[in-house]
Each structure stands twice: as C-alpha cells, then as structure tokens.
N, C-alpha and C positions, 0 to 999 in steps of 0.2 A: 322826951319819952316817945312821942308819936313818930318823930323822925328816926329814932333808934329802932323802932319796930320795922319801919320801912327798910332801913339799912340791913337789918338782920334777915329780912325776907329774901333779899338778894343772895345772901350766903346760903340760906336754906335751899333755895332753888338750885344753886350751883352745886351744893353737896349731894343732891339727888342724882346728878349726872356722873356716872362712873368714869366717863372718859375725860372729865374736867381736869383731874390731877395729872393725867397723862399729858395733855396738851399744855397745861400750865407749868409743869415742873419736869417730868421725866423726859419728854422729847427735847425741850430746850437744853437740858444738861447734856444729853447725848450729842446734840448739835454743837454745843460749845466744845466738848471733848474731841469730836472728830475734826471739825474745821479749825479749832484752835491749834491742834497738833499739826494739821496739814499745812497751815500757813504760818507756823512759828518760825521765827528767825531771831538772830542775835540783835540786840538793840545797840551794839557797839559797831560803828562803821568800820573800824579796823579789822573786824572779823568777817567782813564781806569777801566773798570769793567769786571768781569768774573764770569761765573757760576761755582759753587762748590757744589757737593752733599756730605753730611756728614752722615756716619753710626756710631752712638755712641753706642757701645756695653757695655760701662762702666756705664754711667748715674751717675757717682760719682761727688764729689765736684770739683776735679781738672779738670775733663773733662768739667764740666759746666763753670768753669772759663776760660778754653781755648776757648770754644765756644763764651763766652762773648767778648773776644778779637777779635775773627774772625768776629763777628757781626759788629764791628766798622770799618772793612776794606771795600774796594770797591768791595764787593762780592755779588752775588745773590745766597744766600744759600738755599739749599733744604735739609730738614731732611728726611732721609730714615728709614723705619722700617726693611727693609731687602735688601740684595743685589740681583739685578736682574742678570739673566744669561748674558745679554748684558749690561755691566757696562756703567755708564755715562762717559762723556768726561773726567771729573776730579772728583775723589771721595776720600775723606779723611776718613780713618777708624781708629776710636779710640778703641783700644782693651779693652776687659772686665776687664782686670787687671790694667788698666791705673792708677786710683787713688790709688789703694792698693799698687802698686809697688812704686809710688812716696812717699807715706807715709812711706814706709819701706826703702826708699833711695836706691831703686834698679833701674837698667837700664830698660827702657821701650821704645818701638819703635812704632811710629805712621806710619800708612800705607797710602801712597798717590798714588793712581792708576791714571795713565795718558794715554790717548789714543794718539798714534803718530799722528793721523789725526786731533787732536784738534788744534785750532788756537794757534800758538806759543807765540804770544804776551799776550794772555789771560792766557796761561799756566804759563808764567813767573810772571804775576800778582798774580796768585794763590800761586805759590811757595814762593814768597816774603811775601805774607800775612800769610801763615802758619809759616814761619820762624819768622816773627815779633810776631805772637801770642805766639809762643813757648818761645821767648826771654822775652816777657812781663810776662808770667807765671813764668818763672825762677826768674825774678826780684821781682815779688810779694812774692814768696817763700823766697827769701833772705831777703827782708825787714821784713817779718813776723818773721823770725828766729832771727833777731837782737833785738827784743823787747819782753817783757813778761807781758805787761799790758793789751793788747787787744786780744780778740779771733780772730781766722782766719777770720770769717765772718765780724767782726767789722773792722779788718785791711783792708780788701778788700773794704768795703764800704768807709772807710776813703780815700783810694787811689783813688777811683772813684770820690769822691766828691771834692777833692782838685784840685787846679790849677796845671797844669804840672810843674814839677821842671825844665825841660829842653825843650826849644822850638828849633826846627830845621827849619830854613827858607831855602827853596831851590829856586834857580833861575838859569837861563842859564848863563854860563860864556862865553861870546863872542858868536861866531857863533854856530849853532846847526844843526843837521841833522835829524829832525823829518820827517818820511815818509809822503810826501804830500797826502792829502785826501780832499774830498769835492770839493768846488769851486776852491781852490787854485791849485788842480790838474786838475779838469775837464775843467776849462776855457782854459788853454794852450793846453790840450789834444784835445779838440774840435776844437780849432783854427787850430792846425797842421793838423788834419784829414780832416776837411772840406776845408781848403786851397788846399790841394792836390786833393781832389775830384773835386772842382770847376775848378782849373787850368788845371788838366789833361783832364777833359771833355771839357770845353769851350775853353781853349787854344788850345788843340789838334784839336777840331772840326773846329775852325777858320782857322788854317793852312791847314787842310785837305780840307775844303770847298774852300779856295782860290786856292789851287792846282787844284781841280777838275773843278772849274768854269772858270779857265784861268786867274783869277785876278792876281795871283802871276806872271804868265808869262808876263802879260801886265806891271806889276810894274818893271820887269827887263828891259823893253825897254823904260820906262818913264825916265824923267830927275832926277832919283834917283840912286845914286851909291850903290854899294853892301853894304857898311858899314852902310849907312843911313837906308837901308831896314832892314838889320840884327839887328841894334840897335833899330829901331822902333818896331820891333816885340818883342824883349826881354823886352824893357821898357814898352810896352803896357801890356804885361802879368804881369810885375812887378806892374804896377799901379792897375790892377784889384786885385791882391793879397793884396796890401797895403790898398786899400779901405775896403776890407773884414776884414782884420786882425785888423786894428785900430778901425773899427766900433764895432767889437765883444769885443775888449778890453775895449772900452768906456762903452759898456753895462755891461761887467763884473764888472767894477769899480762902476758904478752908481747903478746898480740893485743888484748885488751879493756881493758888498763890497770886491772885490778882490784887494789885495795889490800886486803891480808889482815890489817891491824892490826899492832900493835906487839908483841904477846905471842906470840913463837915457841913457847914452852913450852905456852901455852894452846892454840894451833892444833894442834900435834902431838898433844897428849893428846886433844883433841876428835876428831881424825881417827882415832886409834887406837881409842878407845873405841867410836866409831860403827861403824867397820869390823868390829871383832870382834863387836859386838852383831849386826850384820846377818849376818855369817858364821855365827854360832851359830844364828840362826833358819834360815838356808839349810840347815845340817846337819840340823836337825829336819825340814824339809820333805823332804829326801832320804830319810828313813826312813819318813815318813808317807804319801807318794804313790807309787803303783806304775805309773802310766801316763804316757808322755811328754806326751800332749795335756793331760792333767789338770795335770801339773806346770807346763807353760807357761801355761795359762789361770789357774791359781791364783796363780802367781808374779806375773804381770802385774796381775791384779786386786788382789792384796794390796799390791803396790808402788804402784799408782795410788791406791788408797784411803788408804794411809798418807801419800802425797805430798800429796793434796788436803787431808786433815785436819791435816797437820803444817805447812802453810804453804809448801810448795815451789812451788806454782803462783802464789800471790799472798802478799804479806806478811801474816802472821797478825795483825799489829797492826791491820789494818783490818777484821778479822772480828769477829763478835759475841763478847761476853764468854765465852759458854759454849764457843765453839770455841777461843778462846785458852786456856781452862783445859784442855779436852780434849787440845789439842796437847802439853801438858806431861806427858801420860801415854803418849805415843807416841814411839818412837825417832826417827822423822823430825822430830817437833816439838821434841824435846830437842836434836837436832843443829842444826836451823835457829835455835833460840833461842841456842845457843852461837855459831854463825857470825855472826848479827846482832850479838850482844854484842861480839864481837872486831872485826868488820869495819866495822860501821856506827856503833856507839855508843862506840867507843874504850875498851872495858873490857879487863880483863886476866884472868889465870888465876883469881884469887880470886873474881871475879864469876861465872865459869862453873862453879864447883865443884858447885853443885846439879844442873846439867845433866849433868856428867860422872858424878855419883853416880847419877842416874836411868838413864843408859846402862849403867853398871856393874851395876845391879840387873837390867836386861834381859839383860845378858850372862850373869850368874850363873844366872838362871832358865833361859835357853836352853841353857847348858852343862850344867846339871843334867839337863834333859830329854834333851838330845843324848847325854849319857853313859849315861843309862838305856836309851835306844833302841839305842845301839851295843852295850851289854852284852846287851840282849835279842836283837839280831841275831846275837850270837855263838853263841847256843844254838838258832838256827832254821835 
C-alpha cells in the first residue's frame, strides 16, 4: 500500500505537467510518421533499384541486345552521349569494337566505372544486373549458333516472345537478416530514444525536486522503510516508461502496421529490462544534478548520444564495425539489437538473452549506485 502511494505520486506529478503528453506521445508519433516514411523501402531484395549510366560507343547489334537485357532489370538507366569529367556513380562503357569482336569470336571487355562513395547495396544490384545481361547475351548467341533456319534477328524475337524455359522461384529459407528500415526500424528506435528523454528529464526532475523541497527528507522519517521508498521510486519510473512504450507500440501496430514478432515473452522481457534500466539511470541523475537547466540539458544530451551510438537514428547494421561493437555496450544499443532480432529477423527469446543480460547488468549497476545515493541523501 505504501509503495503504491509512492508510485501514484509519480503519476500525479507527471499529470500536472501539460507538456508531458506532448513529449511522451505526440512528438514520438510524429517522429515515427515522418522518418518512417522517409526511410521506408521494400523488404524484398528483388525490388531494389539502382541508377546506371551507359555510354554505348559501339551502337552495334550485340550492344543493342545487351542493352535490351539491361532494360529488363531493376535499373534506372541513363544513356550518355559522352563521358563527363566527373563520372556518374555507376557507368557502363560499351567499347566501339564490342559487336565486331564478338562476331569475330575475339575477347572483348566491358568497362564498369564505380565510385567508392556510391551506395554499396545499389552497386551490388548494378553488378549483378550487368552479369545477368552478359550471361543472357551469351545464351542467346549459343542458341543461335545451334540452329540454321532463322536469322539472328528472328531468333532473338523468338526468344523474347516465348515463355521462359526455366523459372526460378526465390523465397527465404527460415530466418533472414534484411537490414530493418521504415517503420519496422523507426518505431523501436523512436520508442528507445523518447523513453530515455522522458525518463531522464521527468524522472530526474522528480527526484531532484523532492530533494530540494524536503519531500524526500520527510519520507525518510515517515512510516516507510528504506526498501519501500527505494522500490516505490524505481517502480514509479518503470510505470511511466511502460505507459509510454506500450502506447507507442499500440499506435505503431494500429496506424503504421508494425509487426512485433512472434515471441510475446521475449518482447515483454525486453521492454521490462530496458525500462527499468533507463529508470534506474534516471534515479541516479536525480541525485547527481541540482539545477533544472542542467538536468534538462544533460538528459537530452545523454539521450541523444546514446540514441545515435545505439542505432536509434539509423540501423546499426549499416554502421562501421567499431560502432556496431560499441552499441552492444550501451543500453540503447542492447535494446535496439533485441528489437531488431524479434521484429525484423524472426528470432525468439533464446536469441535475445545476451541483450537481456546486458540490460540487467546496467540495471544492477544503476540500482546499486541509486541505492547508495538514496542512503547518502538520507543523512544530508
């Protein structure tokens, strides 16, 4: 009963702040909508497209056939009349002797110019498309050479008009690791970031205000023992976090059609361990900072830094290896790794146990420090 009163006091204080709902719910939903749409893409690799500039110096029949095959790929092709001094991100050069050398059965080389700064996924799409077009041209040539009744143009028209002799059906074999994007990344990323912002600011401010107003000192001499007070503070912050997280998850499910995976137990445990870890850190901030401006500034800075390094702003899977490793030492990175495993990769509770363990270690360390600071405050 006494612990419940302390928990409800947190909600009462939060309810009096008119901006709390804005930062807990409205701003995060807007954030998910804007950036979820901005970085939305198909989850099917065969839908990937890429820009390719083509400089055809040959204009021959084999070059034309090669370009026909490239046109059927997922490419945005731009035909060039000349090469600029500053080349495109990806440029295919068909030499002027291309058709002649093929007719004479001589070796000929295509030129594919690639800028290192180009998107690597799009570059791989272009490389594969060029290879496929080359293989299809070789297959056309082989089929034409095996018959003597049709001209080359007639043979190629025949090949284009008939149904494919071989169909290849591709599908995922078991679990997959497509880099999350769109709402499936932005929803957990926003939840993690704004949970830290709200708990660090409001949780820290509550503790700081209670210290400065003497409320915490009066609680020490009330009929509440230390563990009831300590537990009430932690559970109060946990409740605020859970209200925010589950509300945003429901919005993500109903409005943005976000799938949270098949492991309910894994998702619940991940949310609980992350929320209590952040709440424990917020408790420590409340004892360490004495000014409101400093509390707000430190809380936002810390939340933004952890969000950026933990993969809330962009999938950590596309970051350098050192950043991916660093993220696993941060509560935000551990939470995002757990969310991605459950939501995007199809994993379950067993696979996220290391991330839950990391968050639990953060919680224990923060609780130990918070307990020490609370006991210290008892005698000051």
